[in-house]
mmCIF file as gemmi writes it, N, C-alpha and C atoms, coordinates in Angstrom:
data_model
loop_
_atom_site.group_PDB
_atom_site.id
_atom_site.type_symbol
_atom_site.label_atom_id
_atom_site.label_alt_id
_atom_site.label_comp_id
_atom_site.label_asym_id
_atom_site.label_entity_id
_atom_site.label_seq_id
_atom_site.pdbx_PDB_ins_code
_atom_site.Cartn_x
_atom_site.Cartn_y
_atom_site.Cartn_z
_atom_site.occupancy
_atom_site.B_iso_or_equiv
_atom_site.pdbx_formal_charge
_atom_site.auth_seq_id
_atom_site.auth_asym_id
_atom_site.pdbx_PDB_model_num
ATOM 1 N N . MET Axp A 1 ? 91.057 -12.036 10.625 1 0 ? 1 A 1
ATOM 2 C CA . MET Axp A 1 ? 92.446 -12.438 10.742 1 0 ? 1 A 1
ATOM 3 C C . MET Axp A 1 ? 92.634 -13.736 9.953 1 0 ? 1 A 1
ATOM 4 N N . LEU Axp A 2 ? 93.66 -13.777 9.153 1 0 ? 2 A 1
ATOM 5 C CA . LEU Axp A 2 ? 93.952 -14.951 8.337 1 0 ? 2 A 1
ATOM 6 C C . LEU Axp A 2 ? 95.338 -15.484 8.65 1 0 ? 2 A 1
ATOM 7 N N . SER Axp A 3 ? 95.459 -16.795 8.643 1 0 ? 3 A 1
ATOM 8 C CA . SER Axp A 3 ? 96.742 -17.439 8.824 1 0 ? 3 A 1
ATOM 9 C C . SER Axp A 3 ? 97.199 -17.982 7.478 1 0 ? 3 A 1
ATOM 10 N N . ASP Axp A 4 ? 98.268 -17.401 6.936 1 0 ? 4 A 1
ATOM 11 C CA . ASP Axp A 4 ? 98.79 -17.881 5.661 1 0 ? 4 A 1
ATOM 12 C C . ASP Axp A 4 ? 99.412 -19.266 5.79 1 0 ? 4 A 1
ATOM 13 N N . ILE Axp A 5 ? 99.856 -19.609 6.965 1 0 ? 5 A 1
ATOM 14 C CA . ILE Axp A 5 ? 100.492 -20.904 7.17 1 0 ? 5 A 1
ATOM 15 C C . ILE Axp A 5 ? 99.459 -22.027 7.097 1 0 ? 5 A 1
ATOM 16 N N . TYR Axp A 6 ? 98.33 -21.856 7.803 1 0 ? 6 A 1
ATOM 17 C CA . TYR Axp A 6 ? 97.312 -22.904 7.871 1 0 ? 6 A 1
ATOM 18 C C . TYR Axp A 6 ? 96.129 -22.671 6.942 1 0 ? 6 A 1
ATOM 19 N N . CYS Axp A 7 ? 96.077 -21.519 6.257 1 0 ? 7 A 1
ATOM 20 C CA . CYS Axp A 7 ? 94.955 -21.147 5.374 1 0 ? 7 A 1
ATOM 21 C C . CYS Axp A 7 ? 93.628 -21.188 6.128 1 0 ? 7 A 1
ATOM 22 N N . ILE Axp A 8 ? 93.629 -20.628 7.322 1 0 ? 8 A 1
ATOM 23 C CA . ILE Axp A 8 ? 92.435 -20.574 8.169 1 0 ? 8 A 1
ATOM 24 C C . ILE Axp A 8 ? 92.144 -19.117 8.476 1 0 ? 8 A 1
ATOM 25 N N . GLY Axp A 9 ? 90.875 -18.746 8.387 1 0 ? 9 A 1
ATOM 26 C CA . GLY Axp A 9 ? 90.46 -17.385 8.698 1 0 ? 9 A 1
ATOM 27 C C . GLY Axp A 9 ? 89.638 -17.333 9.961 1 0 ? 9 A 1
ATOM 28 N N . ASN Axp A 10 ? 89.72 -16.23 10.664 1 0 ? 10 A 1
ATOM 29 C CA . ASN Axp A 10 ? 88.931 -15.989 11.873 1 0 ? 10 A 1
ATOM 30 C C . ASN Axp A 10 ? 87.921 -14.914 11.503 1 0 ? 10 A 1
ATOM 31 N N . LEU Axp A 11 ? 86.666 -15.304 11.27 1 0 ? 11 A 1
ATOM 32 C CA . LEU Axp A 11 ? 85.643 -14.392 10.784 1 0 ? 11 A 1
ATOM 33 C C . LEU Axp A 11 ? 84.509 -14.271 11.8 1 0 ? 11 A 1
ATOM 34 N N . MET Axp A 12 ? 83.813 -13.151 11.763 1 0 ? 12 A 1
ATOM 35 C CA . MET Axp A 12 ? 82.677 -12.908 12.658 1 0 ? 12 A 1
ATOM 36 C C . MET Axp A 12 ? 81.417 -13.526 12.058 1 0 ? 12 A 1
ATOM 37 N N . LEU Axp A 13 ? 80.647 -14.226 12.871 1 0 ? 13 A 1
ATOM 38 C CA . LEU Axp A 13 ? 79.428 -14.867 12.39 1 0 ? 13 A 1
ATOM 39 C C . LEU Axp A 13 ? 78.35 -13.868 11.991 1 0 ? 13 A 1
ATOM 40 N N . VAL Axp A 14 ? 78.424 -12.647 12.498 1 0 ? 14 A 1
ATOM 41 C CA . VAL Axp A 14 ? 77.398 -11.642 12.18 1 0 ? 14 A 1
ATOM 42 C C . VAL Axp A 14 ? 77.684 -10.919 10.865 1 0 ? 14 A 1
ATOM 43 N N . ASP Axp A 15 ? 78.857 -11.108 10.294 1 0 ? 15 A 1
ATOM 44 C CA . ASP Axp A 15 ? 79.198 -10.429 9.042 1 0 ? 15 A 1
ATOM 45 C C . ASP Axp A 15 ? 78.363 -10.968 7.889 1 0 ? 15 A 1
ATOM 46 N N . CYS Axp A 16 ? 77.923 -10.066 7.017 1 0 ? 16 A 1
ATOM 47 C CA . CYS Axp A 16 ? 77.213 -10.482 5.807 1 0 ? 16 A 1
ATOM 48 C C . CYS Axp A 16 ? 78.185 -11.227 4.9 1 0 ? 16 A 1
ATOM 49 N N . GLY Axp A 17 ? 77.633 -12.077 4.071 1 0 ? 17 A 1
ATOM 50 C CA . GLY Axp A 17 ? 78.458 -12.905 3.2 1 0 ? 17 A 1
ATOM 51 C C . GLY Axp A 17 ? 79.382 -12.122 2.303 1 0 ? 17 A 1
ATOM 52 N N . ASP Axp A 18 ? 78.888 -11.016 1.731 1 0 ? 18 A 1
ATOM 53 C CA . ASP Axp A 18 ? 79.75 -10.245 0.838 1 0 ? 18 A 1
ATOM 54 C C . ASP Axp A 18 ? 80.891 -9.569 1.59 1 0 ? 18 A 1
ATOM 55 N N . VAL Axp A 19 ? 80.685 -9.242 2.864 1 0 ? 19 A 1
ATOM 56 C CA . VAL Axp A 19 ? 81.758 -8.666 3.687 1 0 ? 19 A 1
ATOM 57 C C . VAL Axp A 19 ? 82.849 -9.711 3.917 1 0 ? 19 A 1
ATOM 58 N N . CYS Axp A 20 ? 82.444 -10.935 4.253 1 0 ? 20 A 1
ATOM 59 C CA . CYS Axp A 20 ? 83.413 -12.018 4.455 1 0 ? 20 A 1
ATOM 60 C C . CYS Axp A 20 ? 84.209 -12.275 3.183 1 0 ? 20 A 1
ATOM 61 N N . CYS Axp A 21 ? 83.505 -12.325 2.05 1 0 ? 21 A 1
ATOM 62 C CA . CYS Axp A 21 ? 84.181 -12.582 0.78 1 0 ? 21 A 1
ATOM 63 C C . CYS Axp A 21 ? 85.152 -11.468 0.427 1 0 ? 21 A 1
ATOM 64 N N . THR Axp A 22 ? 84.788 -10.225 0.711 1 0 ? 22 A 1
ATOM 65 C CA . THR Axp A 22 ? 85.661 -9.091 0.434 1 0 ? 22 A 1
ATOM 66 C C . THR Axp A 22 ? 86.914 -9.14 1.297 1 0 ? 22 A 1
ATOM 67 N N . GLN Axp A 23 ? 86.739 -9.448 2.589 1 0 ? 23 A 1
ATOM 68 C CA . GLN Axp A 23 ? 87.89 -9.535 3.489 1 0 ? 23 A 1
ATOM 69 C C . GLN Axp A 23 ? 88.854 -10.623 3.04 1 0 ? 23 A 1
ATOM 70 N N . LEU Axp A 24 ? 88.331 -11.756 2.635 1 0 ? 24 A 1
ATOM 71 C CA . LEU Axp A 24 ? 89.188 -12.842 2.174 1 0 ? 24 A 1
ATOM 72 C C . LEU Axp A 24 ? 89.844 -12.519 0.833 1 0 ? 24 A 1
ATOM 73 N N . ALA Axp A 25 ? 89.09 -11.889 -0.069 1 0 ? 25 A 1
ATOM 74 C CA . ALA Axp A 25 ? 89.621 -11.553 -1.396 1 0 ? 25 A 1
ATOM 75 C C . ALA Axp A 25 ? 90.798 -10.582 -1.306 1 0 ? 25 A 1
ATOM 76 N N . GLU Axp A 26 ? 90.777 -9.702 -0.299 1 0 ? 26 A 1
ATOM 77 C CA . GLU Axp A 26 ? 91.887 -8.759 -0.113 1 0 ? 26 A 1
ATOM 78 C C . GLU Axp A 26 ? 93.202 -9.486 0.142 1 0 ? 26 A 1
ATOM 79 N N . LYS Axp A 27 ? 93.122 -10.684 0.703 1 0 ? 27 A 1
ATOM 80 C CA . LYS Axp A 27 ? 94.312 -11.49 0.986 1 0 ? 27 A 1
ATOM 81 C C . LYS Axp A 27 ? 94.566 -12.559 -0.073 1 0 ? 27 A 1
ATOM 82 N N . GLY Axp A 28 ? 93.69 -12.611 -1.084 1 0 ? 28 A 1
ATOM 83 C CA . GLY Axp A 28 ? 93.871 -13.594 -2.147 1 0 ? 28 A 1
ATOM 84 C C . GLY Axp A 28 ? 93.169 -14.914 -1.914 1 0 ? 28 A 1
ATOM 85 N N . TYR Axp A 29 ? 92.198 -14.948 -1.001 1 0 ? 29 A 1
ATOM 86 C CA . TYR Axp A 29 ? 91.457 -16.176 -0.689 1 0 ? 29 A 1
ATOM 87 C C . TYR Axp A 29 ? 89.984 -16.017 -1.059 1 0 ? 29 A 1
ATOM 88 N N . CYS Axp A 30 ? 89.246 -17.103 -1.027 1 0 ? 30 A 1
ATOM 89 C CA . CYS Axp A 30 ? 87.796 -17.048 -1.221 1 0 ? 30 A 1
ATOM 90 C C . CYS Axp A 30 ? 87.146 -18.027 -0.25 1 0 ? 30 A 1
ATOM 91 N N . THR Axp A 31 ? 85.853 -17.839 -0.02 1 0 ? 31 A 1
ATOM 92 C CA . THR Axp A 31 ? 85.147 -18.757 0.87 1 0 ? 31 A 1
ATOM 93 C C . THR Axp A 31 ? 84.817 -20.053 0.169 1 0 ? 31 A 1
ATOM 94 N N . GLY Axp A 32 ? 84.617 -19.988 -1.135 1 0 ? 32 A 1
ATOM 95 C CA . GLY Axp A 32 ? 84.181 -21.17 -1.856 1 0 ? 32 A 1
ATOM 96 C C . GLY Axp A 32 ? 82.716 -21.456 -1.608 1 0 ? 32 A 1
ATOM 97 N N . HIS Axp A 33 ? 82.057 -20.548 -0.939 1 0 ? 33 A 1
ATOM 98 C CA . HIS Axp A 33 ? 80.644 -20.721 -0.597 1 0 ? 33 A 1
ATOM 99 C C . HIS Axp A 33 ? 79.897 -19.484 -1.068 1 0 ? 33 A 1
ATOM 100 N N . GLU Axp A 34 ? 79.103 -19.627 -2.105 1 0 ? 34 A 1
ATOM 101 C CA . GLU Axp A 34 ? 78.404 -18.477 -2.666 1 0 ? 34 A 1
ATOM 102 C C . GLU Axp A 34 ? 76.914 -18.768 -2.823 1 0 ? 34 A 1
ATOM 103 N N . PRO Axp A 35 ? 76.131 -18.564 -1.779 1 0 ? 35 A 1
ATOM 104 C CA . PRO Axp A 35 ? 74.686 -18.739 -1.927 1 0 ? 35 A 1
ATOM 105 C C . PRO Axp A 35 ? 74.101 -17.61 -2.775 1 0 ? 35 A 1
ATOM 106 N N . ASP Axp A 36 ? 72.903 -17.824 -3.304 1 0 ? 36 A 1
ATOM 107 C CA . ASP Axp A 36 ? 72.26 -16.808 -4.148 1 0 ? 36 A 1
ATOM 108 C C . ASP Axp A 36 ? 72.073 -15.485 -3.415 1 0 ? 36 A 1
ATOM 109 N N . SER Axp A 37 ? 71.828 -15.549 -2.128 1 0 ? 37 A 1
ATOM 110 C CA . SER Axp A 37 ? 71.541 -14.343 -1.337 1 0 ? 37 A 1
ATOM 111 C C . SER Axp A 37 ? 72.759 -13.891 -0.537 1 0 ? 37 A 1
ATOM 112 N N . ILE Axp A 38 ? 73.925 -13.946 -1.126 1 0 ? 38 A 1
ATOM 113 C CA . ILE Axp A 38 ? 75.171 -13.687 -0.393 1 0 ? 38 A 1
ATOM 114 C C . ILE Axp A 38 ? 75.209 -12.302 0.251 1 0 ? 38 A 1
ATOM 115 N N . GLU Axp A 39 ? 74.623 -11.289 -0.401 1 0 ? 39 A 1
ATOM 116 C CA . GLU Axp A 39 ? 74.67 -9.934 0.155 1 0 ? 39 A 1
ATOM 117 C C . GLU Axp A 39 ? 73.673 -9.734 1.291 1 0 ? 39 A 1
ATOM 118 N N . PHE Axp A 40 ? 72.706 -10.634 1.44 1 0 ? 40 A 1
ATOM 119 C CA . PHE Axp A 40 ? 71.688 -10.506 2.48 1 0 ? 40 A 1
ATOM 120 C C . PHE Axp A 40 ? 71.848 -11.517 3.612 1 0 ? 40 A 1
ATOM 121 N N . SER Axp A 41 ? 72.662 -12.524 3.413 1 0 ? 41 A 1
ATOM 122 C CA . SER Axp A 41 ? 72.823 -13.575 4.422 1 0 ? 41 A 1
ATOM 123 C C . SER Axp A 41 ? 74.121 -13.373 5.192 1 0 ? 41 A 1
ATOM 124 N N . SER Axp A 42 ? 74.2 -13.997 6.355 1 0 ? 42 A 1
ATOM 125 C CA . SER Axp A 42 ? 75.396 -13.86 7.195 1 0 ? 42 A 1
ATOM 126 C C . SER Axp A 42 ? 76.118 -15.196 7.3 1 0 ? 42 A 1
ATOM 127 N N . LEU Axp A 43 ? 77.368 -15.117 7.68 1 0 ? 43 A 1
ATOM 128 C CA . LEU Axp A 43 ? 78.154 -16.323 7.885 1 0 ? 43 A 1
ATOM 129 C C . LEU Axp A 43 ? 77.514 -17.204 8.949 1 0 ? 43 A 1
ATOM 130 N N . GLY Axp A 44 ? 77.01 -16.596 10.021 1 0 ? 44 A 1
ATOM 131 C CA . GLY Axp A 44 ? 76.337 -17.35 11.073 1 0 ? 44 A 1
ATOM 132 C C . GLY Axp A 44 ? 75.083 -18.049 10.574 1 0 ? 44 A 1
ATOM 133 N N . GLY Axp A 45 ? 74.357 -17.384 9.671 1 0 ? 45 A 1
ATOM 134 C CA . GLY Axp A 45 ? 73.17 -18 9.073 1 0 ? 45 A 1
ATOM 135 C C . GLY Axp A 45 ? 73.525 -19.2 8.225 1 0 ? 45 A 1
ATOM 136 N N . TRP Axp A 46 ? 74.635 -19.112 7.508 1 0 ? 46 A 1
ATOM 137 C CA . TRP Axp A 46 ? 75.074 -20.254 6.707 1 0 ? 46 A 1
ATOM 138 C C . TRP Axp A 46 ? 75.376 -21.452 7.595 1 0 ? 46 A 1
ATOM 139 N N . VAL Axp A 47 ? 76.075 -21.186 8.701 1 0 ? 47 A 1
ATOM 140 C CA . VAL Axp A 47 ? 76.461 -22.272 9.602 1 0 ? 47 A 1
ATOM 141 C C . VAL Axp A 47 ? 75.223 -22.854 10.286 1 0 ? 47 A 1
ATOM 142 N N . ALA Axp A 48 ? 74.325 -21.992 10.757 1 0 ? 48 A 1
ATOM 143 C CA . ALA Axp A 48 ? 73.141 -22.455 11.479 1 0 ? 48 A 1
ATOM 144 C C . ALA Axp A 48 ? 72.218 -23.3 10.609 1 0 ? 48 A 1
ATOM 145 N N . THR Axp A 49 ? 72.134 -22.969 9.327 1 0 ? 49 A 1
ATOM 146 C CA . THR Axp A 49 ? 71.232 -23.703 8.437 1 0 ? 49 A 1
ATOM 147 C C . THR Axp A 49 ? 71.937 -24.771 7.619 1 0 ? 49 A 1
ATOM 148 N N . ARG Axp A 50 ? 73.246 -24.919 7.844 1 0 ? 50 A 1
ATOM 149 C CA . ARG Axp A 50 ? 74.055 -25.884 7.094 1 0 ? 50 A 1
ATOM 150 C C . ARG Axp A 50 ? 73.857 -25.687 5.595 1 0 ? 50 A 1
ATOM 151 N N . ALA Axp A 51 ? 74.051 -24.451 5.168 1 0 ? 51 A 1
ATOM 152 C CA . ALA Axp A 51 ? 73.759 -24.038 3.805 1 0 ? 51 A 1
ATOM 153 C C . ALA Axp A 51 ? 74.713 -24.654 2.786 1 0 ? 51 A 1
ATOM 154 N N . SER Axp A 52 ? 74.198 -24.771 1.569 1 0 ? 52 A 1
ATOM 155 C CA . SER Axp A 52 ? 74.993 -25.216 0.424 1 0 ? 52 A 1
ATOM 156 C C . SER Axp A 52 ? 75.094 -24.071 -0.558 1 0 ? 52 A 1
ATOM 157 N N . GLY Axp A 53 ? 76.274 -23.791 -1.019 1 0 ? 53 A 1
ATOM 158 C CA . GLY Axp A 53 ? 76.47 -22.722 -1.986 1 0 ? 53 A 1
ATOM 159 C C . GLY Axp A 53 ? 76.478 -23.255 -3.409 1 0 ? 53 A 1
ATOM 160 N N . MET Axp A 54 ? 76.608 -22.343 -4.358 1 0 ? 54 A 1
ATOM 161 C CA . MET Axp A 54 ? 76.592 -22.728 -5.771 1 0 ? 54 A 1
ATOM 162 C C . MET Axp A 54 ? 77.819 -23.546 -6.158 1 0 ? 54 A 1
ATOM 163 N N . LYS Axp A 55 ? 78.903 -23.434 -5.406 1 0 ? 55 A 1
ATOM 164 C CA . LYS Axp A 55 ? 80.137 -24.162 -5.734 1 0 ? 55 A 1
ATOM 165 C C . LYS Axp A 55 ? 80.368 -25.342 -4.798 1 0 ? 55 A 1
ATOM 166 N N . LYS Axp A 56 ? 79.274 -25.926 -4.291 1 0 ? 56 A 1
ATOM 167 C CA . LYS Axp A 56 ? 79.416 -27.007 -3.313 1 0 ? 56 A 1
ATOM 168 C C . LYS Axp A 56 ? 80.114 -28.233 -3.883 1 0 ? 56 A 1
ATOM 169 N N . ASN Axp A 57 ? 80.033 -28.449 -5.184 1 0 ? 57 A 1
ATOM 170 C CA . ASN Axp A 57 ? 80.692 -29.606 -5.78 1 0 ? 57 A 1
ATOM 171 C C . ASN Axp A 57 ? 82.205 -29.455 -5.79 1 0 ? 57 A 1
ATOM 172 N N . ILE Axp A 58 ? 82.681 -28.223 -5.703 1 0 ? 58 A 1
ATOM 173 C CA . ILE Axp A 58 ? 84.122 -27.966 -5.69 1 0 ? 58 A 1
ATOM 174 C C . ILE Axp A 58 ? 84.643 -27.838 -4.258 1 0 ? 58 A 1
ATOM 175 N N . TYR Axp A 59 ? 83.971 -26.993 -3.439 1 0 ? 59 A 1
ATOM 176 C CA . TYR Axp A 59 ? 84.456 -26.679 -2.098 1 0 ? 59 A 1
ATOM 177 C C . TYR Axp A 59 ? 83.731 -27.423 -0.986 1 0 ? 59 A 1
ATOM 178 N N . GLY Axp A 60 ? 82.56 -27.97 -1.253 1 0 ? 60 A 1
ATOM 179 C CA . GLY Axp A 60 ? 81.778 -28.641 -0.217 1 0 ? 60 A 1
ATOM 180 C C . GLY Axp A 60 ? 80.755 -27.706 0.4 1 0 ? 60 A 1
ATOM 181 N N . ASN Axp A 61 ? 79.96 -28.221 1.302 1 0 ? 61 A 1
ATOM 182 C CA . ASN Axp A 61 ? 78.97 -27.428 2.029 1 0 ? 61 A 1
ATOM 183 C C . ASN Axp A 61 ? 79.663 -26.623 3.124 1 0 ? 61 A 1
ATOM 184 N N . ILE Axp A 62 ? 78.918 -25.746 3.767 1 0 ? 62 A 1
ATOM 185 C CA . ILE Axp A 62 ? 79.515 -24.874 4.79 1 0 ? 62 A 1
ATOM 186 C C . ILE Axp A 62 ? 80.109 -25.68 5.943 1 0 ? 62 A 1
ATOM 187 N N . GLU Axp A 63 ? 79.5 -26.805 6.304 1 0 ? 63 A 1
ATOM 188 C CA . GLU Axp A 63 ? 80.055 -27.591 7.412 1 0 ? 63 A 1
ATOM 189 C C . GLU Axp A 63 ? 81.4 -28.228 7.046 1 0 ? 63 A 1
ATOM 190 N N . ASP Axp A 64 ? 81.681 -28.339 5.766 1 0 ? 64 A 1
ATOM 191 C CA . ASP Axp A 64 ? 82.986 -28.834 5.332 1 0 ? 64 A 1
ATOM 192 C C . ASP Axp A 64 ? 84.056 -27.746 5.404 1 0 ? 64 A 1
ATOM 193 N N . LEU Axp A 65 ? 83.636 -26.491 5.435 1 0 ? 65 A 1
ATOM 194 C CA . LEU Axp A 65 ? 84.565 -25.365 5.43 1 0 ? 65 A 1
ATOM 195 C C . LEU Axp A 65 ? 84.858 -24.823 6.828 1 0 ? 65 A 1
ATOM 196 N N . VAL Axp A 66 ? 83.997 -25.133 7.807 1 0 ? 66 A 1
ATOM 197 C CA . VAL Axp A 66 ? 84.13 -24.594 9.165 1 0 ? 66 A 1
ATOM 198 C C . VAL Axp A 66 ? 84.954 -25.546 10.027 1 0 ? 66 A 1
ATOM 199 N N . CYS Axp A 67 ? 85.966 -24.994 10.691 1 0 ? 67 A 1
ATOM 200 C CA . CYS Axp A 67 ? 86.801 -25.799 11.596 1 0 ? 67 A 1
ATOM 201 C C . CYS Axp A 67 ? 86.279 -25.733 13.026 1 0 ? 67 A 1
ATOM 202 N N . ILE Axp A 68 ? 86.103 -24.523 13.547 1 0 ? 68 A 1
ATOM 203 C CA . ILE Axp A 68 ? 85.679 -24.31 14.935 1 0 ? 68 A 1
ATOM 204 C C . ILE Axp A 68 ? 84.736 -23.112 14.978 1 0 ? 68 A 1
ATOM 205 N N . VAL Axp A 69 ? 83.692 -23.205 15.791 1 0 ? 69 A 1
ATOM 206 C CA . VAL Axp A 69 ? 82.81 -22.071 16.044 1 0 ? 69 A 1
ATOM 207 C C . VAL Axp A 69 ? 82.936 -21.723 17.52 1 0 ? 69 A 1
ATOM 208 N N . ALA Axp A 70 ? 83.322 -20.492 17.812 1 0 ? 70 A 1
ATOM 209 C CA . ALA Axp A 70 ? 83.413 -20.017 19.199 1 0 ? 70 A 1
ATOM 210 C C . ALA Axp A 70 ? 82.379 -18.92 19.39 1 0 ? 70 A 1
ATOM 211 N N . MET Axp A 71 ? 81.616 -19.01 20.479 1 0 ? 71 A 1
ATOM 212 C CA . MET Axp A 71 ? 80.531 -18.06 20.721 1 0 ? 71 A 1
ATOM 213 C C . MET Axp A 71 ? 80.596 -17.508 22.138 1 0 ? 71 A 1
ATOM 214 N N . TYR Axp A 72 ? 80.213 -16.257 22.268 1 0 ? 72 A 1
ATOM 215 C CA . TYR Axp A 72 ? 80.058 -15.614 23.566 1 0 ? 72 A 1
ATOM 216 C C . TYR Axp A 72 ? 78.618 -15.162 23.694 1 0 ? 72 A 1
ATOM 217 N N . SER Axp A 73 ? 78.005 -15.406 24.838 1 0 ? 73 A 1
ATOM 218 C CA . SER Axp A 73 ? 76.638 -14.935 25.052 1 0 ? 73 A 1
ATOM 219 C C . SER Axp A 73 ? 76.673 -13.565 25.73 1 0 ? 73 A 1
ATOM 220 N N . GLN Axp A 74 ? 75.505 -12.98 25.896 1 0 ? 74 A 1
ATOM 221 C CA . GLN Axp A 74 ? 75.441 -11.675 26.56 1 0 ? 74 A 1
ATOM 222 C C . GLN Axp A 74 ? 75.851 -11.758 28.021 1 0 ? 74 A 1
ATOM 223 N N . TRP Axp A 75 ? 75.853 -12.97 28.578 1 0 ? 75 A 1
ATOM 224 C CA . TRP Axp A 75 ? 76.279 -13.162 29.969 1 0 ? 75 A 1
ATOM 225 C C . TRP Axp A 75 ? 77.729 -13.6 30.049 1 0 ? 75 A 1
ATOM 226 N N . ARG Axp A 76 ? 78.453 -13.481 28.937 1 0 ? 76 A 1
ATOM 227 C CA . ARG Axp A 76 ? 79.888 -13.804 28.85 1 0 ? 76 A 1
ATOM 228 C C . ARG Axp A 76 ? 80.169 -15.295 28.965 1 0 ? 76 A 1
ATOM 229 N N . HIS Axp A 77 ? 79.175 -16.117 28.685 1 0 ? 77 A 1
ATOM 230 C CA . HIS Axp A 77 ? 79.425 -17.558 28.634 1 0 ? 77 A 1
ATOM 231 C C . HIS Axp A 77 ? 80.114 -17.879 27.312 1 0 ? 77 A 1
ATOM 232 N N . TYR Axp A 78 ? 81.084 -18.733 27.364 1 0 ? 78 A 1
ATOM 233 C CA . TYR Axp A 78 ? 81.885 -19.066 26.188 1 0 ? 78 A 1
ATOM 234 C C . TYR Axp A 78 ? 81.61 -20.503 25.789 1 0 ? 78 A 1
ATOM 235 N N . SER Axp A 79 ? 81.343 -20.72 24.529 1 0 ? 79 A 1
ATOM 236 C CA . SER Axp A 79 ? 81.153 -22.065 23.997 1 0 ? 79 A 1
ATOM 237 C C . SER Axp A 79 ? 82.051 -22.239 22.788 1 0 ? 79 A 1
ATOM 238 N N . ARG Axp A 80 ? 82.613 -23.403 22.66 1 0 ? 80 A 1
ATOM 239 C CA . ARG Axp A 80 ? 83.47 -23.687 21.517 1 0 ? 80 A 1
ATOM 240 C C . ARG Axp A 80 ? 83.043 -25.032 20.935 1 0 ? 80 A 1
ATOM 241 N N . LEU Axp A 81 ? 82.629 -25.007 19.698 1 0 ? 81 A 1
ATOM 242 C CA . LEU Axp A 81 ? 82.151 -26.188 19.038 1 0 ? 81 A 1
ATOM 243 C C . LEU Axp A 81 ? 83.16 -26.586 17.961 1 0 ? 81 A 1
ATOM 244 N N . ARG Axp A 82 ? 83.565 -27.837 17.986 1 0 ? 82 A 1
ATOM 245 C CA . ARG Axp A 82 ? 84.515 -28.336 16.995 1 0 ? 82 A 1
ATOM 246 C C . ARG Axp A 82 ? 83.79 -29.198 15.985 1 0 ? 82 A 1
ATOM 247 N N . GLN Axp A 83 ? 84.31 -29.185 14.785 1 0 ? 83 A 1
ATOM 248 C CA . GLN Axp A 83 ? 83.746 -30.036 13.743 1 0 ? 83 A 1
ATOM 249 C C . GLN Axp A 83 ? 84.122 -31.478 14.023 1 0 ? 83 A 1
ATOM 250 N N . VAL Axp A 84 ? 83.16 -32.368 13.903 1 0 ? 84 A 1
ATOM 251 C CA . VAL Axp A 84 ? 83.414 -33.782 14.109 1 0 ? 84 A 1
ATOM 252 C C . VAL Axp A 84 ? 83.685 -34.4 12.748 1 0 ? 84 A 1
ATOM 253 N N . THR Axp A 85 ? 84.822 -35.086 12.629 1 0 ? 85 A 1
ATOM 254 C CA . THR Axp A 85 ? 85.162 -35.707 11.345 1 0 ? 85 A 1
ATOM 255 C C . THR Axp A 85 ? 85.12 -37.205 11.447 1 0 ? 85 A 1
């Protein structure tokens, strides 16, 4: 889900990088984060490892692109992590 007003996307952390990029490209957006292994890595992996993509000088690292991470565990526990600026 994308918000055209705020330019914020709601993406699944388990999605592979190329899936995320395809979903955004359909709406005319890009992640600005393109690691070498984009087709094999996931959005969650990028966030967990604080990955840097090939265009980091233009868009920044992944932690610069993430606003909020919301997670549910198998026991239905909910956690919401906000970026500290």
